[in-house]
N, C-alpha and C positions, 0 to 999 in steps of 0.2 A: 367492077362487079355490078351486074343488073339487080334490079330489086327482086325479081322473080328468083334469081339464083340464091339470093340472101334467104328469101322465104323458104325455099326448099331445104334449107340446112337447119331450119328451127325445129326444135322439139315441140311437137304439137300440144304436149299436155303441160308444159311448163309456162309460168307467167313470162311476159316479154317486157323488158325495159328498154326504152329508146332515149338516149340523152344526147344532147348536141347543142352548139350555139344557135342563136336566133337566126332564122331564115336558112337553116342547113337542110330542110326537107323532112324534118322528123314527123310532122302531121301527115304529110303525103305517104310516107312509108307505113306509118300506123294504120291508115285507111286500107292501103293495099294488103296489109297483113291481116286486118279484120275481115275484108272481104274474101280473102282466100281461106283463112283457118277459123274464122270466128272469133269471137271475144268481145270484150268491152273496152272501149278507149277511155283512160283515166288521165286526168290532167295532173302534170307534176311541174307546173309553172306558177310561181309565186304571184305573177301579175294577172294571169288568165282567169284567176279565181274571181275577179271583181266584175260586177255586173254592168258597169258603166263604160267599159272599153273592150269592145269586141274587135273593132277594126285595127286600132292602134296597138293592141297586144297580139294581133294576128291569131285570135281564137278562130277554131273551125267555124265555117260559115253555118247557117241554119240547114242548108241543104245537106252539108256533110254530116251534120248532127242527126239528120233524118235517115241517112243511109245506114248507119251503125250506131249503137248506143254509145253516148259520150257522157261521162261523169265528172263532176267537180270542176266544171266550167261556168263562170259567170254566177256562181251561187252565193256570193258574198257581197254585201252592200259596199259601194265605194266608200262610205263613212266608217266602216268597221275595221278594226284591227284584225289581223289573222296571221298566225305564226305557223312555223313547221309543226308545233305540237298539235295545233288545231287541225293541220292537214293529216297527220297521222291518225287522230281520232276519226276523221271523216273517212279516211280510206279503209280503216279496219273492218268495218261491215262488208265492204266491197270485196275484200280479200277471202272472206268466208261465205260468200253468196253463191259460189258453185260456178260462177262465170269466170273464164279465164281472162284476167285483166292484162291489157296491153298500156303500160304506164308510160307516158310520154311527156317530155319537157326538157326545160333548160335550166331548172334550178337545181344545181348540184346538191345543195344542203338537203333537199327533200330526198333524193336518192340515197344520200349518205345516211340520213336519218332512218330510212326504210330498211336498208341493208346492213347498217352497223349499230343501229339503236340511237336513242336519244336521251340526253341527261334529263332528269326530272327537275328542271330548274323553276322555282317559284315564279309566279307572275311578278313583272316589273311594276312597281308603284307608279301611278301617273305623274307625280311630281318629278321623278327621275327620268321618266320618258321625256317630260317637257324640257327638263334641263339638257338632255341629250340632243333634242331637236333644236334647241337654242344654240348649243355649240356648234352643230353641223352648220346651222344657218349663218353663224358668224365666221365660219371657215376656220374653226378651232380643232380640227381633227388631230393636230400635232399635240394639242393639250391632252386630249383622250389618250393618245399613245404614250404619252410620258407617264401616265398612271398605271400602265399595264406593265406586267412583269415579262421577262425575256421569254419564258416558255409559251406564254400566250401569243406574243408577237411572232413567234416562229411558227405558230400553228395556223393563225388567222391570215387572210388576205388584207395586208395593211393598206392595200391601194384602194380598197373597197369601203367607202364610209360606213355603209350599212353594218358590215362586219366588225369594224372598229367600235361603232356606236353600241352594238350589241354587246360586245366584250366589256366595255366600259359600264353599261347599265348593269349587267350582271355583278360586276365587281362591286359597284356602289350600292346595290340592293341588298346583296347576300354577304359581302365580305369575303368571298371566295371567287377566285378566277374561274373563267369559263373552262379553262383546262382541267381545273380540279373537278368541276361538275362533270365534265365528260369522262373522267376516269371512274365516275361512279355509275356509268351508262348501263341500263338495263338491256337484255338480249334484244336483237333486232326482231322485227315482225317478219321479215322475209330474208332468208339466206341467199347471198348472191350466187352460191354454187348451185342453187336449185332453180336458177333464172335463165332465160335467154337475155343476157345483158349485152346490148349494142351501144356503142359509142360512134356517132356519125363525126368523123374528123373533117374539117373544112379547110381547104387551102385558102390563104389569107386574100388573095386577089379575086379569086372566084367569089368568095363570100361578100367581099366589099362591094363587087358590081351587083350582086343579087340584092343587098340591103338598099343601095341606091335606086334601083328598079322598083324594089317592093315599096319603098316609100311613096314614089309617084303612084303606084297602083292603089296605095291606101288613101291618097288625096282624091283619087277618081272614083274611089269606092265610097266616099262620103266621110273620110276622117275629120274634115272640118265641121261638118254637121254634128258628128259625134262630140267634137270639143265644145261646140256651141251648146249642145245639151248638158254638158258637165260644167258650163261656166258659172251658172247661178251659185253652185255649192262647191266651187273650186277652192281647195285648201292645199297649199304646197307641202304642208307637214304630214298629210294623210300618206300612208303607204301605197294606195291606189294611184296617187299622183305621180309615182314614180315611173309609171309607163311610158316606155321610151317613145318621145315625140310628143307627149302630152303637154309638158311645160312650154315647148316651143309653139305648139299650136295655140295654146292659151295666150301666149305673149303676142302672137300675131293678132288674135282677136282683140287684144288690149291696145293694138296699134304700136307695140313696141318693136316689132320686126316687119318688113315686107314678107310676103309669102315666100318668095325665093331664099331669103334669109332664114326663115323659120325652117324650110325644108333642109337647107345645107346644114344647120345646127343639129337638126334631128338625125340626119344621116351621120354626121360625126359622132353623136351620142350613141348611135346604134353600133357604129363600128367599135367604139371604145368599150361598149357593153360586151360585144361579141369576143373582143380581145381578152377581157377579164375572164369569160366564160371559157374559152379555149385554154387559158393557162390553168384554170381550176381543174378542167377535166383532164388535161394531160398530166397533172400532178396526182390526181385523186383517183382516176379510173383506169389504172395500169392493168387491172385484172379484168377489165370489160373487153369485149370483142371489138376492135376498131375497124370501121368500115369507111372508105373514102366517100364523103357525101356527094362529091361532083361525079362519081361513077354510077350512081343510082339512076 
């Protein structure tokens, strides 16, 4: 199905949601829709919010941002923490601004919170966050999992360290499981049945080839210069430092890898991340319209 065909089937007055794995072509489709139907493109990627990683997080280029309005891209300092709750607070005024939002990204939790609601979990104290980070750094994710109840482990992605650590932090901080908090969730900000909700489904081999090619393009576009600019304040415990390819580029600059090794490890990390995304979307987005990304 060609992009133009997809666009012709969209309700012109409803918000548009575009979700998919990294490198699946989400941003390109959003640009085409905005050019054809109007609207403002809104970021729903948890790493593209950070100001220090335009290239490695595949944020839209400055030229693309000039073509149509883009919001919630690069508006958070690399040193700051930023949660799904922060994102909901930031997107709230956009949703009532009168501009039709085209919300695009690869962070499934953002879309879930937007269309299903978000539990009002209290902020996690810094000492618990520090303990969580230390457990992750020491490879003790199994210890975290042991403390979680069966209901929580059945609901979260136990292969995703960030989801496990978040569930562990909530339990330690509040004495309630994250599942119990979610049971108290407030109504969603946006009903899914009032949106054009698109999931770009990506064939594995097609996407893997794109990821390898894209990382070479990132290097050519200045990813090493970007990593060098972030080197002085690099902190592996920061959320922004989880940008795919960032740890590998920093390791290269520290002389720990050759450039070819760093590229190979970064591509592997990208593929692993895309696999987790595909699994999440396949399980959670059954009510979304699925479109083959390789056919656009």
